VOBA-1610 file (N, C-alpha, C; in pm, whole numbers, padded with zeros to 5 digits, always signed):
BEGIN
Unk+03856-04039+11999Unk+03823-04099+12128Unk+03901-04030+12238Unk+03841-04027+12355Unk+03903-03967+12472Unk+04025-04049+12512Unk+04137-03982+12543Unk+04258-04053+12583Unk+04244-04117+12720Unk+04149-04070+12802Unk+04131-04125+12936Unk+04049-04252+12938Unk+03933-04250+12869Unk+03844-04366+12877Unk+03797-04418+12742Unk+03849-04365+12632Unk+03822-04406+12495Unk+03678-04384+12451Unk+03604-04298+12522Unk+03469-04264+12482Unk+03476-04183+12353Unk+03388-04211+12257Unk+03388-04129+12135Unk+03369-03982+12172Unk+03449-03892+12113Unk+03448-03751+12151Unk+03314-03684+12125Unk+03240-03726+12024Unk+03109-03666+12000Unk+03017-03690+12119Unk+03022-03811+12178Unk+02941-03839+12297Unk+02986-03752+12413Unk+03117-03737+12430Unk+03169-03652+12538Unk+03126-03508+12518Unk+03131-03461+12395Unk+03095-03321+12369Unk+02950-03295+12410Unk+02860-03388+12377Unk+02721-03372+12417Unk+02707-03374+12569Unk+02780-03465+12633Unk+02775-03473+12780Unk+02828-03346+12843Unk+02938-03293+12791Unk+02997-03170+12845Unk+02900-03053+12825Unk+02839-03045+12707Unk+02744-02936+12682Unk+02629-02941+12781Unk+02581-03061+12811Unk+02469-03074+12904Unk+02509-03035+13046Unk+02638-03044+13077Unk+02684-03021+13214Unk+02749-02886+13235Unk+02753-02803+13132Unk+02822-02675+13143Unk+02726-02561+13114Unk+02771-02438+13134Unk+02682-02323+13129Unk+02616-02302+12993Unk+02493-02250+12995Unk+02432-02207+12870Unk+02481-02065+12841Unk+02440-02013+12726Unk+02494-01884+12680Unk+02458-01766+12769Unk+02358-01779+12858Unk+02320-01667+12942Unk+02371-01683+13086Unk+02451-01783+13111Unk+02496-01817+13246Unk+02609-01724+13292Unk+02609-01694+13421Unk+02719-01620+13483Unk+02785-01713+13583Unk+02914-01739+13565Unk+02990-01825+13655Unk+03050-01742+13767Unk+03045-01794+13888Unk+03108-01733+14005Unk+03069-01586+14022Unk+02954-01549+13969Unk+02905-01413+13984Unk+02980-01309+13904Unk+03076-01352+13820Unk+03156-01251+13749Unk+03203-01287+13609Unk+03167-01406+13559Unk+03207-01445+13422Unk+03082-01479+13342Unk+03038-01388+13255Unk+02919-01410+13173Unk+02959-01486+13047Unk+02906-01606+13031Unk+02938-01691+12916Unk+02877-01630+12790Unk+02961-01611+12687Unk+02916-01555+12560Unk+02890-01665+12457Unk+02990-01754+12439Unk+02975-01862+12341Unk+03086-01965+12360Unk+03067-02080+12299Unk+03168-02185+12304Unk+03279-02153+12205Unk+03403-02174+12248Unk+03518-02155+12159Unk+03571-02287+12107Unk+03564-02392+12189Unk+03616-02522+12147Unk+03593-02626+12254Unk+03608-02752+12215Unk+03587-02861+12310Unk+03691-02969+12287Unk+03725-03037+12396Unk+03819-03148+12391Unk+03771-03260+12481Unk+03853-03358+12502Unk+03817-03473+12584Unk+03799-03439+12730Unk+03868-03336+12780Unk+03860-03301+12922Unk+03768-03185+12953Unk+03747-03095+12855Unk+03676-02971+12889Unk+03622-02901+12765Unk+03537-02802+12791Unk+03492-02708+12687Unk+03547-02572+12725Unk+03591-02497+12626Unk+03640-02361+12649Unk+03536-02263+12595Unk+03500-02166+12678Unk+03401-02065+12644Unk+03465-01928+12639Unk+03408-01841+12557Unk+03439-01699+12562Unk+03347-01640+12668Unk+03403-01561+12759Unk+03323-01502+12866Unk+03365-01357+12887Unk+03269-01278+12932Unk+03298-01142+12973Unk+03328-01142+13122Unk+03438-01079+13161Unk+03466-01060+13304Unk+03386-00938+13346Unk+03270-00964+13407Unk+03174-00857+13433Unk+03228-00749+13526Unk+03318-00783+13617Unk+03373-00685+13710Unk+03476-00593+13645Unk+03528-00634+13529Unk+03628-00554+13458Unk+03575-00507+13323Unk+03494-00592+13258Unk+03436-00556+13129Unk+03515-00604+13010Unk+03618-00686+13032Unk+03694-00738+12918Unk+03657-00885+12896Unk+03721-00948+12798Unk+03692-01086+12763Unk+03798-01181+12819Unk+03756-01302+12848Unk+03846-01407+12895Unk+03799-01539+12836Unk+03886-01637+12842Unk+03849-01774+12804Unk+03828-01852+12933Unk+03717-01927+12940Unk+03686-02006+13058Unk+03682-02153+13017Unk+03769-02232+13077Unk+03777-02375+13048Unk+03702-02449+13159Unk+03591-02516+13123Unk+03508-02586+13220Unk+03526-02736+13200Unk+03560-02804+13308Unk+03589-02947+13302Unk+03463-03029+13279Unk+03476-03131+13198Unk+03373-03228+13168Unk+03333-03302+13296Unk+03202-03326+13316Unk+03152-03390+13438Unk+03214-03528+13460Unk+03223-03610+13355Unk+03276-03746+13373Unk+03425-03743+13409Unk+03496-03646+13356Unk+03638-03632+13389Unk+03655-03578+13531Unk+03567-03484+13569Unk+03573-03425+13703Unk+03547-03530+13811Unk+03474-03637+13775Unk+03445-03744+13871Unk+03567-03831+13898Unk+03666-03823+13810Unk+03789-03901+13827Unk+03890-03819+13908Unk+03925-03866+14028Unk+04015-03788+14114Unk+04149-03754+14047Unk+04203-03845+13968Unk+04331-03821+13902Unk+04318-03709+13797Unk+04212-03713+13718Unk+04189-03609+13617Unk+04161-03474+13682Unk+04085-03477+13790Unk+04056-03354+13863Unk+04185-03293+13918Unk+04270-03377+13975Unk+04398-03329+14028Unk+04484-03271+13915Unk+04481-03334+13797Unk+04558-03286+13682Unk+04506-03149+13637Unk+04374-03131+13635Unk+04315-03003+13596Unk+04353-02893+13695Unk+04346-02925+13823Unk+04385-02827+13926Unk+04533-02795+13916Unk+04614-02898+13886Unk+04757-02875+13870Unk+04783-02784+13750Unk+04703-02801+13641Unk+04718-02714+13525Unk+04702-02569+13565Unk+04603-02541+13647Unk+04579-02404+13692Unk+04700-02351+13767Unk+04751-02428+13861Unk+04865-02382+13942Unk+04992-02369+13857Unk+05019-02470+13774Unk+05142-02467+13695Unk+05141-02356+13592Unk+05030-02344+13520Unk+05023-02240+13418Unk+05031-02101+13481Unk+04970-02085+13597Unk+04977-01956+13665Unk+05119-01925+13712Unk+05195-02029+13745Unk+05333-02007+13792Unk+05430-01983+13677Unk+05392-02019+13556Unk+05479-02002+13440Unk+05464-01860+13386Unk+05510-01765+13461Unk+05496-01625+13425Unk+05595-01587+13315Unk+05542-01566+13196Unk+05624-01528+13082Unk+05532-01465+12978Unk+05577-01364+12905Unk+05490-01299+12806Unk+05435-01393+12700Unk+05507-01502+12670Unk+05463-01595+12566Unk+05388-01716+12621Unk+05348-01712+12747Unk+05266-01818+12809Unk+05131-01757+12843Unk+05024-01828+12810Unk+04889-01779+12840Unk+04879-01742+12987Unk+04816-01628+13015Unk+04802-01580+13152Unk+04677-01640+13216Unk+04691-01691+13338Unk+04581-01749+13413Unk+04530-01644+13512Unk+04397-01621+13511Unk+04338-01521+13598Unk+04275-01579+13724Unk+04210-01695+13711Unk+04129-01745+13822Unk+04105-01894+13805Unk+04063-01957+13914Unk+04027-02098+13917Unk+03912-02111+14015Unk+03813-02193+13982Unk+03700-02209+14072Unk+03618-02331+14038Unk+03498-02336+14095Unk+03406-02448+14073Unk+03270-02390+14040Unk+03204-02443+13935Unk+03072-02395+13895Unk+02967-02438+13997Unk+02848-02386+13981Unk+02735-02425+14065Unk+02706-02574+14049Unk+02742-02631+13932Unk+02723-02774+13906Unk+02840-02857+13958Unk+02929-02794+14035Unk+03047-02860+14095Unk+03150-02904+13991Unk+03162-02828+13883Unk+03261-02856+13781Unk+03374-02753+13791Unk+03497-02798+13798Unk+03609-02703+13805Unk+03619-02621+13676Unk+03660-02495+13692Unk+03684-02412+13575Unk+03810-02329+13596Unk+03869-02291+13485Unk+03993-02215+13481Unk+03967-02093+13393Unk+04003-01974+13440Unk+03984-01852+13363Unk+04120-01802+13318Unk+04133-01777+13190Unk+04261-01733+13133Unk+04238-01623+13031Unk+04346-01562+12990Unk+04333-01456+12891Unk+04274-01512+12763Unk+04191-01430+12698Unk+04132-01466+12570Unk+04229-01424+12461Unk+04266-01519+12377Unk+04362-01494+12270Unk+04292-01502+12135Unk+04293-01392+12062Unk+04234-01391+11928Unk+04342-01421+11827Unk+04316-01521+11746Unk+04410-01558+11642Unk+04410-01708+11621Unk+04469-01751+11512Unk+04470-01894+11481Unk+04573-01970+11563Unk+04554-02100+11571Unk+04659-02185+11627Unk+04766-02201+11519Unk+04882-02241+11561Unk+04988-02268+11464Unk+04945-02380+11369Unk+04872-02476+11420Unk+04820-02585+11338Unk+04731-02532+11225Unk+04641-02439+11260Unk+04553-02379+11158Unk+04633-02300+11056Unk+04734-02231+11103Unk+04818-02150+11014Unk+04897-02240+10918Unk+04944-02352+10967Unk+05017-02448+10881Unk+04922-02504+10775Unk+04800-02540+10814Unk+04702-02592+10718Unk+04669-02489+10612Unk+04658-02364+10654Unk+04620-02256+10563Unk+04734-02220+10467Unk+04859-02217+10516Unk+04970-02166+10436Unk+05072-02269+10392Unk+05065-02390+10445Unk+05166-02489+10410Unk+05298-02455+10478Unk+05403-02453+10402Unk+05534-02425+10460Unk+05553-02275+10483Unk+05645-02244+10575Unk+05678-02106+10606Unk+05818-02075+10556Unk+05842-01948+10532Unk+05979-01906+10503Unk+06061-01924+10631Unk+06191-01928+10619Unk+06278-01940+10736Unk+06255-01823+10832Unk+06241-01703+10779Unk+06218-01586+10864Unk+06089-01599+10944Unk+05982-01640+10878Unk+05852-01656+10945Unk+05859-01767+11049Unk+05924-01877+11015Unk+05939-01989+11109Unk+06014-01943+11234Unk+06120-01865+11217Unk+06197-01816+11332Unk+06116-01718+11416Unk+06033-01634+11351Unk+05947-01540+11424Unk+05851-01614+11516Unk+05812-01733+11477Unk+05721-01814+11558Unk+05799-01900+11657Unk+05906-01961+11611Unk+05980-02059+11692Unk+06055-01996+11809Unk+06115-01880+11789Unk+06194-01818+11895Unk+06111-01786+12020Unk+05991-01726+12008Unk+05911-01703+12128Unk+05867-01833+12196Unk+05842-01937+12117Unk+05806-02067+12176Unk+05922-02117+12262Unk+06043-02110+12207Unk+06161-02154+12282Unk+06180-02071+12408Unk+06157-01942+12399Unk+06170-01854+12515Unk+06070-01892+12623Unk+05945-01920+12584Unk+05841-01960+12679Unk+05875-02093+12744Unk+05919-02188+12664Unk+05955-02321+12716Unk+06075-02311+12809Unk+06175-02230+12773Unk+06293-02212+12859Unk+06252-02152+12994Unk+06161-02054+12992Unk+06114-01993+13117Unk+06038-02095+13201Unk+05956-02176+13136Unk+05883-02281+13209Unk+05981-02380+13271Unk+06081-02421+13195Unk+06181-02515+13247Unk+06258-02454+13364Unk+06289-02326+13354Unk+06361-02259+13463Unk+06276-02256+13591Unk+06142-02261+13574Unk+06051-02266+13689Unk+06022-02409+13735Unk+06086-02506+13669Unk+06065-02646+13706Unk+05944-02709+13641Unk+05898-02654+13529Unk+05777-02701+13462Unk+05809-02754+13323Unk+05759-02872+13292Unk+05772-02931+13158Unk+05633-02940+13099Unk+05612-02882+12982Unk+05479-02874+12919Unk+05424-03012+12884Unk+05498-03096+12819Unk+05466-03234+12779Unk+05359-03247+12671Unk+05306-03139+12618Unk+05209-03149+12509Unk+05227-03033+12412Unk+05354-02999+12388Unk+05385-02888+12300Unk+05365-02933+12156Unk+05267-02875+12091Unk+05233-02911+11952Unk+05169-02789+11887Unk+05158-02787+11754Unk+05105-02670+11685Unk+04966-02625+11732Unk+04881-02718+11775Unk+04748-02676+11821Unk+04750-02612+11959Unk+04864-02618+12029Unk+04878-02552+12159Unk+04963-02425+12151Unk+04978-02375+12032Unk+05046-02247+12007Unk+04945-02156+11940Unk+04920-02040+12001Unk+04826-01942+11945Unk+04906-01826+11887Unk+04871-01787+11765Unk+04931-01671+11701Unk+04833-01555+11723Unk+04847-01491+11837Unk+04753-01390+11885Unk+04760-01264+11799Unk+04643-01220+11751Unk+04636-01094+11678Unk+04649-00980+11779Unk+04734-00883+11747Unk+04749-00768+11836Unk+04698-00642+11766Unk+04647-00550+11847Unk+04593-00426+11791Unk+04703-00353+11716Unk+04666-00296+11603Unk+04763-00225+11522Unk+04835-00316+11423Unk+04799-00443+11421Unk+04860-00538+11328Unk+04967-00622+11394Unk+05001-00728+11331Unk+05103-00818+11381Unk+05044-00928+11468Unk+05134-01006+11524Unk+05090-01117+11608Unk+05189-01137+11721Unk+05143-01209+11822Unk+05224-01241+11937Unk+05204-01388+11966Unk+05311-01463+11980Unk+05305-01608+11998Unk+05280-01641+12145Unk+05181-01730+12171Unk+05147-01773+12307Unk+05141-01924+12314Unk+05201-01980+12417Unk+05193-02123+12446Unk+05077-02143+12542Unk+04987-02239+12511Unk+04869-02266+12592Unk+04862-02413+12629Unk+04765-02447+12712Unk+04726-02583+12750Unk+04837-02659+12823Unk+04847-02631+12952Unk+04942-02700+13038Unk+04875-02818+13108Unk+04771-02877+13045Unk+04690-02981+13106Unk+04766-03105+13147Unk+04874-03140+13077Unk+04950-03259+13118Unk+05093-03222+13154Unk+05111-03096+13192Unk+05243-03050+13234Unk+05287-03125+13359Unk+05416-03124+13382Unk+05472-03193+13498Unk+05579-03104+13559Unk+05592-03110+13692Unk+05698-03036+13758Unk+05818-03126+13776Unk+05934-03064+13777Unk+06059-03135+13805Unk+06132-03061+13916Unk+06207-03135+13994Unk+06280-03069+14102Unk+06421-03039+14060
//
């Protein structure tokens, strides 16, 4: 169920699909939607081609019912600003923010290929101490940088950590989803 209004998520997913781009849609004249990557209570994330550059990005499009709520809309817009201000190699990079033709806010960020930490835990069970440190240290570095910028993530969990596949082998840890982040003075 949605944490905002307790609507069953399957109903929300259908509503979001009906209100967001189809596979041939181009957002803001420069993001060609390729396919859906995932959905949550607030938004659907799509894989998109940045047509002006030719590379791939992830586009998070807000659910229509959530966009109608001023508080949720403000939180989504704050996510864009906060995540963009959290400049660190281990924090997902934000490229753009806008509104679709259907008046739904969207956020464009780097596309990360690789499993979430949650998926990796399910697949492998426990990790060796060395592997755990390889993952944990970059997370701590990203969180410390965010805190130094006055930002608290507030939803740090394995499903918000991406183990990004890098060319030539290996992985790079990225912290994502600043949707309920908060600033501190």
